[in-house]
C-alpha positions in Angstrom: 0.2 -0.2 0.0 1.5 3.2 -0.9 2.2 5.4 2.1 -0.4 8.1 0.9 -3.2 5.8 1.4 -2.3 4.9 4.8 -3.9 6.2 7.4 -1.6 7.6 10.6 -2.5 8.0 14.1 -1.6 11.1 15.9 1.2 10.0 18.4 -0.7 11.3 21.5 -3.5 9.1 20.6 -1.2 6.0 20.7 0.5 7.1 23.7 -2.9 7.3 25.4 -4.0 3.9 24.7 -0.8 2.2 26.0 -0.5 4.6 29.0 -3.9 3.2 30.6 -3.4 0.8 33.4 -4.3 -2.8 32.8 -6.9 -4.5 35.3 -5.6 -6.2 38.0 -5.9 -10.2 37.7 -8.6 -12.0 39.5 -6.4 -13.6 42.1 -5.3 -10.0 43.3 -8.1 -8.9 45.4 -8.5 -12.1 47.2 -4.6 -12.3 48.0 -4.4 -9.0 49.0 -7.5 -9.1 51.7 -6.3 -12.6 52.8 -2.9 -11.5 53.7 -4.5 -8.6 55.9 -6.7 -11.0 57.4 -4.0 -13.6 58.1 -1.7 -11.0 59.5 -4.6 -10.0 61.8 -5.4 -13.5 63.0 -1.9 -14.1 63.5 -1.4 -11.6 65.8 -4.8 -12.4 67.5 -4.0 -16.1 68.0 -0.4 -15.0 69.7 -2.2 -12.8 72.3 -5.3 -15.1 73.1 -3.0 -18.1 73.4 -0.8 -16.0 75.6 2.3 -16.6 73.5 2.2 -20.3 73.0 1.0 -20.1 69.2 1.1 -19.9 66.5 4.9 -20.5 66.7 6.2 -20.6 70.4 9.8 -20.4 69.5 9.5 -17.1 68.1 8.2 -15.6 71.2 7.5 -11.9 70.5 8.6 -12.2 67.1 5.1 -13.5 66.2 4.0 -10.2 66.4 6.7 -8.8 63.9 5.6 -11.9 61.7 1.8 -10.9 61.9 2.5 -7.4 61.0 4.9 -8.2 58.3 2.0 -10.5 56.7 -0.5 -7.7 57.0 1.7 -5.0 55.7 2.2 -7.1 52.4 -1.3 -7.2 52.2 -1.4 -3.2 52.6 1.2 -2.8 50.3 -0.6 -4.5 47.3 -3.0 -1.9 47.8 -1.1 0.6 46.3 -1.2 -1.4 43.0 -5.1 -2.1 43.1 -7.3 -0.6 40.3 
């Protein structure tokens, strides 16, 4: 096809189409909320069991583990569309 018959799109229109964020995968929200809930349940379990569960050897580090799990879930919210 000759150059004169081809339709050229403006560069700005092409850039706008490719700049749109893609939607999240189906698994994203359940994993995000799941991590937040698991982290919360981890901490609650630690306090209710009087430091014998979930991992007795870790002691107070169970709190950090619970917060770490929950924080990963909260960090995922920055990518949620």
